[in-house]
DRENDRENDREN-913128 format. One record per residue (C-alpha): residue number from 0; residue in one letter; z, x, y. Coordinates in pm, 1 decimal, padded with zeros to 6 digits. Layout:
N
REC   num   residuo          z          x          y
REC   NUM         A          Z          X          Y
...
***
This chain:
157
REC   num   residuo          z          x          y
REC     0         M    02308.0    02324.7    03059.2
REC     1         A    02660.0    02183.4    03088.2
REC     2         R    02783.6    02533.5    03165.3
REC     3         K    02541.0    02557.5    03460.3
REC     4         F    02693.5    02247.0    03614.6
REC     5         M    03048.3    02366.1    03548.9
REC     6         V    02987.1    02692.2    03733.3
REC     7         R    02829.2    02504.6    04024.5
REC     8         D    03127.6    02269.4    04043.7
REC     9         L    03361.5    02566.5    04071.2
REC    10         N    03179.1    02706.0    04375.8
REC    11         P    03346.7    02597.0    04697.2
REC    12         I    03135.7    02407.8    04950.2
REC    13         D    03077.0    02598.5    05268.5
REC    14         P    03225.3    02381.6    05550.6
REC    15         A    02966.7    02519.6    05794.0
REC    16         R    02693.7    02342.6    05592.0
REC    17         L    02872.2    02009.9    05639.0
REC    18         A    02936.1    02049.1    06011.2
REC    19         P    02710.0    01845.6    06238.8
REC    20         K    02425.1    02043.9    06388.5
REC    21         P    02443.8    02092.7    06766.0
REC    22         Y    02194.4    01888.3    06967.1
REC    23         V    01886.2    02082.6    07073.6
REC    24         E    01781.2    01992.4    07428.4
REC    25         K    01415.6    01899.4    07467.7
REC    26         Y    01174.1    01794.8    07736.9
REC    27         Y    01050.7    01437.0    07744.7
REC    28         F    00724.1    01365.8    07920.2
REC    29         F    00718.8    01047.3    08130.3
REC    30         Y    00398.6    00893.6    08263.1
REC    31         G    00515.7    00552.3    08385.5
REC    32         T    00823.5    00383.4    08524.3
REC    33         L    01056.2    00664.4    08415.6
REC    34         M    00881.1    00896.0    08663.1
REC    35         D    01088.6    00708.2    08923.6
REC    36         P    01413.8    00907.8    08955.1
REC    37         S    01616.0    00594.0    09036.0
REC    38         M    01489.5    00420.4    08720.0
REC    39         L    01569.6    00721.1    08500.7
REC    40         T    01913.2    00743.6    08662.8
REC    41         R    01981.3    00378.6    08572.7
REC    42         V    01848.4    00405.0    08216.7
REC    43         L    02055.8    00715.0    08136.8
REC    44         N    02353.0    00609.1    08350.6
REC    45         L    02349.2    00943.0    08531.9
REC    46         D    02589.0    01030.3    08811.4
REC    47         H    02334.2    01263.4    08971.4
REC    48         K    01965.0    01267.3    09055.6
REC    49         P    01763.7    01381.5    08751.0
REC    50         D    01580.4    01712.7    08769.6
REC    51         L    01218.0    01608.4    08711.7
REC    52         R    00942.0    01867.1    08678.4
REC    53         P    00577.7    01785.6    08751.9
REC    54         A    00395.1    01802.4    08421.0
REC    55         Y    00088.5    01682.9    08235.5
REC    56         I   -00043.0    01628.8    07886.1
REC    57         L   -00396.2    01672.9    07757.5
REC    58         N   -00628.0    01482.8    07526.4
REC    59         H   -00456.5    01143.4    07533.6
REC    60         K   -00583.9    00807.6    07658.9
REC    61         M   -00393.3    00565.5    07883.2
REC    62         K   -00430.6    00188.4    07906.2
REC    63         M   -00212.4   -00077.1    08068.9
REC    64         W    00021.5   -00337.2    07920.7
REC    65         G    00072.5   -00560.5    08221.9
REC    66         P    00228.0   -00335.3    08488.3
REC    67         Y    00329.9   -00074.7    08229.0
REC    68         P    00119.8    00217.6    08109.4
REC    69         A    00064.6    00282.3    07741.5
REC    70         V   -00058.3    00614.5    07608.3
REC    71         L   -00242.7    00580.2    07282.4
REC    72         D   -00174.6    00807.2    06989.0
REC    73         G   -00483.2    01003.4    06902.8
REC    74         V   -00722.6    01238.6    07070.3
REC    75         A   -00919.4    01163.9    07387.2
REC    76         E   -01091.6    01497.5    07436.6
REC    77         G   -01068.9    01630.4    07791.0
REC    78         Q   -00835.2    01358.2    07923.0
REC    79         R   -00540.4    01468.6    08136.8
REC    80         I   -00240.9    01247.1    08212.0
REC    81         N   -00010.9    01352.8    08494.0
REC    82         G    00357.8    01274.9    08493.2
REC    83         V    00695.4    01442.1    08494.6
REC    84         A    00916.7    01609.7    08236.3
REC    85         Y    01292.0    01577.1    08205.1
REC    86         K    01514.1    01786.0    07978.1
REC    87         V    01714.9    01544.9    07762.1
REC    88         K    02055.2    01688.9    07687.3
REC    89         S    02199.5    01456.5    07420.9
REC    90         E    02113.3    01235.2    07128.1
REC    91         D    02282.1    00950.0    07315.3
REC    92         D    02031.6    00989.7    07600.6
REC    93         E    01744.3    00987.8    07350.8
REC    94         K    01875.4    00658.1    07212.3
REC    95         K    01897.6    00512.3    07564.8
REC    96         L    01536.8    00610.7    07632.7
REC    97         A    01418.4    00457.0    07304.8
REC    98         A    01605.9    00134.9    07382.1
REC    99         Y    01445.7    00118.2    07727.7
REC   100         E    01098.5    00171.4    07580.7
REC   101         T    01154.8   -00106.8    07323.0
REC   102         G    00978.0   -00126.4    06989.0
REC   103         M    00643.9   -00148.0    07170.0
REC   104         Y    00655.6    00232.3    07202.3
REC   105         R    00756.3    00507.2    06961.3
REC   106         G    00851.2    00869.1    07009.4
REC   107         K    00601.4    01144.7    06935.4
REC   108         G    00587.8    01520.9    06973.1
REC   109         V    00351.7    01650.2    07241.6
REC   110         M    00260.2    01972.3    07419.8
REC   111         V    00394.3    01940.0    07775.6
REC   112         H    00220.5    02153.3    08038.9
REC   113         F    00384.0    02270.9    08362.8
REC   114         G    00243.4    02462.4    08655.3
REC   115         G   -00104.5    02480.1    08793.8
REC   116         G   -00215.4    02505.5    09153.0
REC   117         G   -00217.4    02885.0    09144.4
REC   118         K    00115.1    02914.9    08962.4
REC   119         E    00146.5    03064.1    08618.2
REC   120         K    00120.6    02787.5    08362.9
REC   121         E    00397.2    02716.6    08115.8
REC   122         R    00395.5    02480.7    07820.7
REC   123         V    00657.0    02360.3    07576.5
REC   124         V    00667.1    02134.9    07275.3
REC   125         G    00835.7    01815.6    07388.5
REC   126         C    00843.1    01443.9    07320.8
REC   127         M    00691.3    01132.8    07474.4
REC   128         F    00659.3    00762.7    07399.5
REC   129         V    00323.9    00628.1    07279.4
REC   130         W    00202.3    00273.2    07221.4
REC   131         N    00331.5    00125.1    06896.2
REC   132         A    00167.3   -00219.4    06889.0
REC   133         D   -00170.0   -00390.2    06877.0
REC   134         E   -00412.2   -00213.9    07109.3
REC   135         A   -00592.9   -00545.9    07167.5
REC   136         V   -00320.7   -00653.0    07417.3
REC   137         L   -00393.5   -00352.2    07640.8
REC   138         K   -00633.4   -00344.3    07932.3
REC   139         A   -00823.2   -00053.8    08085.7
REC   140         G   -00647.9    00113.3    08376.8
REC   141         M   -00418.0    00386.5    08498.6
REC   142         F   -00057.7    00366.2    08616.3
REC   143         N    00004.4    00362.4    08990.9
REC   144         M    00365.8    00449.0    09080.7
REC   145         G    00336.5    00306.4    09433.8
REC   146         G    00200.8   -00021.5    09299.6
REC   147         W    00473.7   -00042.7    09038.0
REC   148         L    00749.1    00025.3    09292.0
REC   149         E    00608.4   -00253.0    09512.2
REC   150         W    00590.9   -00489.3    09212.3
REC   151         E    00952.3   -00405.1    09118.4
REC   152         R    01067.0   -00462.3    09478.5
REC   153         R    00900.4   -00805.8    09488.4
REC   154         M    01049.9   -00901.4    09151.5
REC   155         G    01396.4   -00813.9    09284.4
REC   156         E    01366.1   -01039.1    09588.3
***
């Protein structure tokens, strides 16, 4: 047995195994305030307008936490939630998104659907933020971007 460990210790470590893995870009699905390009620009500190793609997810349920939408983890057969998808290009941007969402939400993998309206449909495995707190604080409802933008404008006055 000692000999086995001696031989292993003599084998050099491949530096490629120790090198950090390159970041793999992925789509994030947004269904609330981050659908607003100006909000996403601020959160990620972008110097350009983000490229948002119309997208949707299936079989999830949305409720409201004050003016903010909350998608619940689990299956709501037949439900469709419309939103946008943005390709996140760095781990730093993922951390910024998680900080913006606070601990009330957590990241989750999801199938993101693109297309429709006569176009060929495309789908990719992506990520989204789902509710991570007591469901009892949520109320029934759907997110309204126009209403949220008006609410944000009034809060800024």
